[in-house]
N, C-alpha and C positions, 0 to 999 in steps of 0.2 A: 246075713252079710257080715263077713269077718273084716276087721280092720287090718289093712296092709299098708305099712309105711314104705313108700317107694324108694327111700334112700337107706333102707335097713342094712344093706351090704356095705354101704359107705360108712354108716354109723359103726358097724362092727369093725371095719378097717381102722377107723379113728380110735376106737377103744384099744385095739391091738397096738397102734402107734403110741398111744398114751402110755400103756403099760411098758412098752419098750423104752420110751423116753424116761419114765420114772426109774426103771432099772439102771439105765445108763447114768442118770443123775446120782443114784445111790452108789454105784460103783466108783464114780469119780469122788464122791463125798468120802467114801471109805479110804480111797487112795490119799486124799488130802489129809485125813486124820493120821494115816500112817506116816506121811512125810512130815507133818507137824510134830509127831511124836519123835521122829528121828532127829529133827532139829532141836527139840527140847533136850534130847539125850546128849547131843553134841555140846550144847550150852552147859548142861549140868557137869558133863565130864570136864570141860574147860574150867569151870568154877572150882571143881574139886582139885584139878591140877594146880591152879593158882594158889589155892589154900595150902596144898601140900608143899608147893615150892616156897611159899612165904614162911611156913612153919619150920622148914629144914634148911633155909638159906644160909644160916650161920655154919652149919656142919657140912655143907655140900661143897665139893670141889668145883673149880671153874669149868672144867670139862663137862661135868654133869649139868651145870647151869646152862651151858651152851646147848646141850642135848634137850634140856627142859624147854628152853626158849624156841628151839627149832620145832619141837613137838607141838608146842602151843601155837606156833605160827601155822603148822600143818592143820591143827584143829580149827584155827580161825578161817583158813581157806575152805575147809569142809563146811563150816557154818555158813559162809557166804554162798557157796555152791548150793547148799541145802535151802537157803533163803530164796535163791533164784528158782529152784525146783518148786518150792511151796508157792511162789508167786505165779509160776506157769500153771500149776494145778488149780489155783484159785481162779485164774482166768478161764480155764477150761470148764470149771464148775459153773461159772457165771453163764457161759455159753450153753451148757447142758440144762441149766435152770431155765433159761429163756426158751429153749426148745421144748422143754417139758410144759412150761406155762402156755406156749402156743398150742401144743397138742391138746392140753386140757380145755382151752378156750374153743378150739375147733369142735371137740367132742360135745361140749356143753351147748354149743350153738345148734348142732344137729339134734341133740336131745330136746332142746327147746322147740325146735321145728317139729319134731315128732309129737311132742306134747300138744302143740297147737293143732296139728293135723288130727290128732286123736280127739281133741275137744270138738273140732269141726265135724268129725265123723259122728261123735255122740249126738251133736246137735241135729245133724241130718237124719240120723236114726230116729231121734225123737220126733222130728217133723214127719217122717214116714209113718211112724206109729200113730201119731195124731191124725194124719190123713186117712190111715186105714180105719181108725176108730170112727172118724167122721163118715166114712163110706159105710161102715157097718150100721151106724145110727141111722143114716139116711135110708139104707136098705130096709131096716126094721120099720121105720116110719112109713115108707112107701108101701110096704107089704101089709100094714095095718089098715091102710085106707082102702 
């Protein structure tokens, strides 16, 4: 008698869903890292511009200062937009994380059920074996008499 878990197909499906959710979470995590790196790049660029502006302010003409200020204003807008993008991706990451955790829990629940059913199967198998042994012993005893 072979062990057969009646929900094996469902368990396999849940494993597939779990893998999918893990991959989706990983993709969004990578996207978040890219967006955060982009934000850091904008911030560093702005810092370098401000340092450059401060070091050359005495030698710079008014027209160039206006251009610097406009460019810095543009960088500030890019920084704010990028912060918003990072915030949105962080929210998406939290959603994907929750979905992944749910998928893991569902799969673990089925695995635990399978484990319990397997233990029950082993117990029943042992009982059958003991019953068979008792029958054999009874048969031997009865044939001796």
